[in-house]
N, C-alpha and C positions, 0 to 999 in steps of 0.2 A: 434448416437454416444455416447459412454460412456466417462465420465471424472472422475477424482479423486478430491473429495472435503473433507474437514474435519469439516466444520461448516457452519451453516446458521443462521444469526442473523436478526430478524425482528425489525422494528421500530428503526433503527439506524439514527443518526442525524449528524454524523461527516464524512461521506464518500461520500460527494456530497450534492447537494441542496435538501431540503425538507425531507420528511419521506422516508426512503429507506429500502430495504432488502439487506443485504450484504452477498455474497456467498464467502467463503474462499476456494481457490484452494489449493490442496495438492502438495507440492514440490516447491523448489526454488533453482536456480543455485548459489545464493549468500549465504553467511554465516555471516551475520552482527553480530558483537559482542553484539549489544544491541537489538537483535531481540525480539519483543514482542509476537511472535507466534512461539516459537521453535518447537512446535508439528507440524507445517506446513512446516518445512524445508525439511525433507525427503519425497521422492515420495511414499514410501510404508507405509501402515498403521502401527501405533505403539500402544502399550498398555501402559496404566498407571493406577495407583490406585487413584480413586476418593474417598475422604472422605466426608461423609454426616452425618449430625446430625438427628437422628430419635429417638423420645421419650426419649431425654436426653442422648442418647448413640451415640458414633461415629461409623458409619458403613463404612467399607471399601469395595468398589466395583471396580472390574477390568473393565476398559472401553477401547474399541478400538477406536482410533482416526484415521479417514480416511475411506472413502468408495467410491465405484463407483456409479455413477448416470447417467441415460440417459438424454440427453439434453431436450427432450420433457417432461420427468418427472419433471426435474428441472423447466421448464417453468411453469408447473401447480402450483408448490410451490410458485414461484415468483408472479404469477397472483392473489394469495389469497388476496393480499393487494392493488390491483389495485385502489380501491376507495381512499385509503389514498394517493397514488401517484398523482392521479388527483387533489385532493383538495390541496395538499401541494407543488405540483411541484416537487415531488420526483421520485423515480424509483428504479432500482437495481444497485448495485455496485459489481464488481468482484474484489476480493482482494486475499490475500494469506498469505504465499506462494507467488507464482508468476504466475498470469494468463497467461502471454505470454509463459510460459514453456509448456502449453498445447494448442497450437495455433489452431488446428483443432476443438477441443471441444469448445474453447472460441469463435471462429468464428461462429460456428453453433448456440450457445445460443444467441450471439449478433444478428444474423439474425432473429432468432425466436422472440426475444424481439422487434425488429424493426417492424416485421409483426404484433405484438400484440399491437403496439403503446406504449411501455414501454421505458422510458428514461433510458439510460445505462451509467455507469461510469466504466472505467477500472483503477484500482489502481495498479500501476506498478513501478518497479525500472527502467524500460526502457532497461533492459539487455536482449537482444534477437537478433536474426539475422535480418538484415535490411528488408529482404523480408517478415518476419513475421510482422514487424511493418507496412509495406506498406499494407499488407492484412487486418490488424485489424482496422487501423485508419478510413477508410470510414464508418465502421459500429459502431463506438464508438461515443456517443453523447458528452462525456466529458472525458478527460484524466487527471487522478490524478497522477502526475509524481514526485516520490521522487528523489531528487538530493542530494547525500550524501557528496561528496567531489570533489573539482575541481582539486586537485593534485593527479595524477595517483597513485604514490607509496603509498600515504596515503589511497587512496580508496582501493587498494589491501590489505593493512594492516588491514583495518577495515571490509572488506567484502569478501576477498578471490578472488576478480576478479578485472580486469582493468575497468576503467570508459570509455575507448575508444569506445566500442560498444554503450554505453549509449549516449555519446556525438554525435556519428554518427547518431543515431536514432533521437535525438533532432533536428538535422539539417533537417531530413526528414519531420518533422512536418511542416516546412515552405511550403511544397508542398500541404498541406491539410488544410481544413477549420476547423478541429476539435479543439474546444477550450481546453485550458490547464490550470489546476491549478498546479503550481509548489509548491512542499512541501519540505521544508528543515528541516530534523531531526537535532535538535541541541543537540550534544552529548558532554559532558564534557571530556576534555583530548583527544579530537579527532578532532573536526572541529570548536571549539569556540575560539581557540587561534588567535592572530593577523594575523599571516601569512596565516593560512587556510581561515579565513574570508575575508582577503584582496583579496586572489585569487578567492574566490567565487564572491565577488563584481565585480572584473574585468571580470570574465566570464559572469556574468549576464548582464553587461553593453554591452558586444559584442553580446549577445544573442537576444537583444530586437526584438520581433516580435509581431504582432497583435494578434496571437493566445493565448498568455499568458494573461489570464484575472485576475489572482490572484497569489500572493505568500504567502504561509503560513509557519511561523516559528513554528516547532513542538517541544515543550520542552520534553526532555527525562524524563521518569518516570520508577520506578522500580516495577510496578504492576505485571509484568510477571515473576519476579524472582523465584517465587514458582514453575513455570512450569518446569524448567530445571531438578531438581532432579526427578520429576515425569516422565520425558522422559528418565531418565538414563543418563543425560548429565551433565558435569561440568558447573557451572554457570559462564559464561564469564563476567557477569555484576556485579560481586561481589564488584568490586572497584569503580563502577560508582555511582555518587550522583545524586539525583533527581534535575532537572532544574525547577526552578519556573518561572512562566510567567513574573514576574518582572525582572528576570535575562536577559530576551530577549529584554527589552525595548531599550537598546543602538543599538542592531542589527536592530530592527524595525525602529528606527530613521534614521539609515544610509541608509536603503533601501528607505524610503520615501524621504530623502534628495537627493538621486540619481535619483528621478523622478518616482519611482514605486508608482502608485496611489492606488492600491488595495492590501494592505498588512495586514495580520492578524497574531495574536499570538494564536496558538492552531489550532485544526483540522477544 
C-alpha cells in the first residue's frame, strides 16, 4: 500500500525513547496557528524554493515537498538504523502532518515494523474517527498524544476543529495497554492564561489512568516561521513570542503538586 510522506529524519532524539527515525506523514485535518510543519498540512505535494549556499553564492532550487511511498519500501529505509535502535532502545516514530489521517497505510507499516521487531511511536493530535483509533492502538508501542486545549471553542479557534473527537479517543485508551506520553504545546496568548491552564489541570485530574507514563510541556518556538512564505502561506505565527523553558516552571510545579510524577519541560 502507498502512503504520502514529506520527510524522513534519522537519528532523532525527541520523538520517543532512544535513537529514532521519524517519518512525517503528509496531510492533517487540523490547522494549528503555531504549526511547526506547515508544509505537512495539505495532503497534496507542494513546491517551494530552497536557498542553498554554494561557492559563496546563493542558489535557489525549486523543491517538491511530499511524495508517495510503498509501505515495504519505507520499512527498508527504517531498518537501516536497526543497530542503533537496539543499542539505544529506540525505533521509528510516525509524525506529520497527522499519521491517523492515513489509517490503512499507518496500520500496514506498524504491522511490518512489529514483524521486524522495531519499536514504534505514533505522534498524533488524536483527531480521528474512534474506529481508526481502535485499529491503530494494538499495533502502536507508544502513543505521543498532543493535547492542545481543554476548552472546546478555544480549541476550535486555534486548530479549526473541535476537541470532542480527541477527548473521545483519549477515553478509548483506557481499554488498551498502549503506554502514552501526553504532550502539552504551550502557546502564548492561547493556552497559557489562567482560565485555560486551570481547565487543563481539571481535565487532567479527571483523566488519570495508568497508561499515561509522562507529561511533557512543549515550549513554543518560532523556528518554523520561515516555512510559511516558502509554502505560499501567510504566517499566522507572526505575533507569537518564543516561550522559554524557564517560563514553564510554574506549570511544571503545578503538575507535580497535583501528583503527576513524570513531568518534563521540552520534547
